[in-house]
C-alpha positions as CSV (number, residue, x, y, z in Angstrom):
1,M,0.7,8.0,45.6
2,N,2.8,6.1,48.1
3,L,6.4,4.9,47.6
4,T,5.3,1.4,46.6
5,E,3.0,2.8,43.9
6,I,5.7,5.1,42.6
7,Y,8.1,2.1,42.5
8,L,5.6,0.0,40.7
9,N,4.8,2.7,38.1
10,L,8.5,3.2,37.4
11,F,9.1,-0.5,37.2
12,L,6.1,-0.9,34.8
13,E,7.2,2.0,32.7
14,D,10.6,0.5,32.3
15,F,9.0,-2.9,31.5
16,F,6.7,-1.6,28.8
17,H,9.5,0.5,27.4
18,Q,11.4,-2.7,26.8
19,I,8.4,-4.3,25.2
20,Q,7.9,-1.2,23.0
21,E,11.5,-1.4,21.8
22,E,11.2,-5.0,21.0
23,F,8.0,-4.4,18.9
24,L,9.6,-1.4,17.2
25,L,12.4,-3.8,16.0
26,N,10.2,-6.7,15.1
27,E,6.9,-5.5,13.9
28,A,6.2,-5.5,10.1
29,E,7.2,-2.4,8.3
30,S,3.8,-1.9,6.5
31,L,1.9,1.0,8.0
32,D,-1.9,0.7,8.7
33,P,-3.5,2.3,5.6
34,Q,-6.0,4.3,7.6
35,L,-3.3,5.6,9.9
36,K,-1.2,6.5,6.9
37,D,-4.1,8.4,5.3
38,L,-4.6,10.4,8.5
39,L,-0.9,11.2,8.8
40,D,-0.8,12.3,5.2
41,Q,-3.7,14.7,5.9
42,A,-2.1,15.9,9.0
43,N,1.1,16.9,7.2
44,E,-0.8,19.6,5.3
45,I,-3.6,20.7,7.7
46,V,-1.6,20.4,11.0
47,F,2.2,20.3,10.6
48,D,2.4,22.7,7.7
49,K,0.0,25.1,9.4
50,F,1.8,25.0,12.7
51,K,5.2,25.1,10.9
52,I,6.5,21.9,12.5
53,D,8.8,19.4,10.9
54,P,7.3,16.1,12.0
55,K,10.8,14.8,12.8
56,N,11.2,17.4,15.6
57,K,10.1,16.2,19.0
58,V,7.8,19.2,19.9
59,Y,4.6,17.2,19.7
60,F,3.2,13.7,20.1
61,I,0.4,11.7,18.5
62,A,-1.8,10.7,21.5
63,G,-4.5,8.2,22.2
64,S,-4.7,4.8,20.6
65,A,-3.0,5.7,17.2
66,A,0.3,4.2,18.2
67,L,-1.4,0.8,18.8
68,Y,-1.8,0.6,15.0
69,L,2.0,0.3,14.9
70,F,1.7,-2.8,17.2
71,P,-0.7,-5.4,15.7
72,Q,0.2,-7.9,18.5
73,V,-0.8,-5.5,21.2
74,R,-4.0,-4.6,19.3
75,A,-4.8,-8.3,19.1
76,K,-4.4,-8.8,22.8
77,L,-6.7,-5.8,23.5
78,D,-9.2,-7.2,21.1
79,L,-9.1,-4.0,19.0
80,K,-10.4,-5.2,15.6
81,G,-11.7,-2.0,14.1
82,T,-9.9,0.7,12.1
83,I,-8.5,3.9,13.4
84,G,-11.2,6.5,13.7
85,D,-9.3,9.7,14.4
86,L,-5.9,11.2,15.1
87,D,-5.2,13.2,18.2
88,I,-2.0,15.4,18.1
89,V,-0.7,17.3,21.2
90,I,1.4,20.4,20.6
91,P,2.2,22.0,24.0
92,D,4.4,24.9,23.0
93,D,2.5,28.3,22.5
94,K,4.8,29.4,19.8
95,Y,3.5,26.8,17.4
96,W,0.0,27.9,18.1
97,E,1.0,31.4,17.3
98,N,2.6,30.2,14.0
99,A,-0.8,28.7,13.1
100,G,-2.6,31.9,13.9
101,L,-4.3,30.2,16.9
102,G,-2.7,32.0,19.8
103,G,-4.8,31.7,22.9
104,Q,-6.6,28.6,21.7
105,T,-6.1,25.1,23.2
106,I,-8.0,22.9,20.7
107,Y,-7.9,23.0,16.9
108,R,-10.3,20.9,14.8
109,P,-9.4,21.3,11.1
110,K,-12.0,18.8,9.8
111,E,-15.7,18.8,10.1
112,N,-15.9,15.2,11.2
113,N,-13.2,15.8,13.9
114,S,-11.1,12.9,12.5
115,I,-8.0,15.1,13.3
116,E,-7.9,17.1,16.4
117,V,-5.0,19.1,17.9
118,F,-4.6,19.9,21.6
119,K,-2.3,22.0,23.7
120,K,-2.5,19.5,26.6
121,W,-3.3,15.8,26.7
122,D,-6.2,15.5,29.2
123,P,-8.7,12.9,28.4
124,S,-10.9,13.8,31.4
125,K,-12.0,17.0,29.5
126,A,-14.0,14.8,27.2
127,G,-16.2,13.8,30.1
128,G,-18.4,10.7,30.1
129,Q,-16.4,7.5,30.6
130,Y,-13.2,9.6,30.5
131,A,-14.3,12.0,33.3
132,N,-12.2,10.4,36.1
133,V,-9.1,9.4,33.9
134,R,-5.9,11.1,35.1
135,V,-2.7,11.0,33.1
136,R,0.8,12.2,33.5
137,D,1.9,15.7,32.8
138,T,1.9,16.5,29.1
139,S,5.6,17.4,29.2
140,K,6.5,14.1,30.8
141,I,4.5,12.2,28.1
142,L,6.3,14.2,25.4
143,S,9.7,13.3,26.9
144,K,8.8,9.6,26.7
145,A,7.4,9.7,23.1
146,F,8.9,7.3,20.6
147,F,9.7,8.0,16.9
148,K,8.3,5.7,14.2
149,E,7.4,6.1,10.6
150,G,8.6,9.7,10.7
151,Y,6.4,10.8,13.6
152,W,6.5,11.0,17.4
153,F,3.9,8.8,19.2
154,M,2.8,8.5,22.8
155,S,4.6,5.7,24.6
156,L,3.1,2.3,25.0
157,F,3.2,2.8,28.8
158,D,1.2,6.0,28.6
159,I,-1.4,4.5,26.3
160,L,-1.9,1.5,28.5
161,N,-1.8,3.6,31.6
162,Y,-4.9,5.6,30.7
163,K,-6.6,2.6,29.1
164,V,-6.2,0.7,32.4
165,K,-7.7,3.7,34.3
166,L,-10.5,3.8,31.7
167,D,-11.1,0.0,32.3
168,R,-13.3,-0.6,29.3
169,E,-14.5,-4.2,28.9
170,K,-12.4,-4.8,25.8
171,E,-9.2,-4.0,27.8
172,K,-10.3,-6.0,30.8
173,E,-7.8,-8.8,30.4
174,I,-4.9,-6.4,30.2
175,V,-6.3,-4.5,33.2
176,N,-6.4,-7.8,35.2
177,I,-2.9,-8.8,34.2
178,I,-1.4,-5.4,35.2
179,S,-3.5,-5.3,38.4
180,K,-2.3,-8.8,39.3
181,Y,1.3,-7.7,38.7
182,K,0.9,-4.6,40.8
183,E,-0.6,-6.5,43.7
184,G,1.8,-9.4,43.7
185,S,4.7,-10.0,46.1
186,I,8.3,-9.3,45.0
187,E,8.8,-13.0,44.6
188,D,5.8,-13.3,42.3
189,R,6.7,-10.4,40.0
190,K,9.1,-12.3,37.9
191,A,6.4,-14.9,37.1
192,F,3.9,-12.1,36.3
193,M,6.5,-10.4,34.1
194,D,7.1,-13.6,32.2
195,D,3.3,-14.0,31.8
196,I,2.9,-10.4,30.4
197,I,5.9,-10.9,28.1
198,S,4.4,-14.2,26.7
199,R,1.1,-12.3,26.0
200,F,2.8,-9.3,24.3
201,K,5.8,-10.9,22.6
202,T,5.9,-11.0,18.8
203,T,5.4,-14.4,17.4
204,S,8.0,-15.7,15.0
């Protein structure tokens, strides 16, 4: 990664952090019922088992779950279905020891795999369309997680970062917007930023 890419990544991270903060202040308080159900289940079969108070920043909920806190972003990504599963990342070995799972890196407490726990966030291990997806270090993602509804979630930047790399058809518009932003001149970036804001901003 060259200096320009580093700069753009930092710039985009700060930009999406601002958008995230705006959504956290303005989105409706009602929680998606499917997400709430999964979180309620996780309280008993994950957080109690690992002896973790969900308010403590020692884990994060990964993947697309946080998008169910941001209906406007979901609408822009054309995500119309319901949440299918919950991925929880717990990096610290001591919590795995608490759960009697020392030495393991994945825990699947439900037969349908609707809740999965990982020691490291690495979508590439799933193979297939994820095989070439590279993400930031797990500790870095944890440090940037945000707190909402009593839980820590992966940041909007980290979610969109791996979705852009995945480049699925349903996220193509967002991919194109961010790619255009990255490729633009310094003079053009303000206009691109305004364009992205207008697409993400909560309507009144």
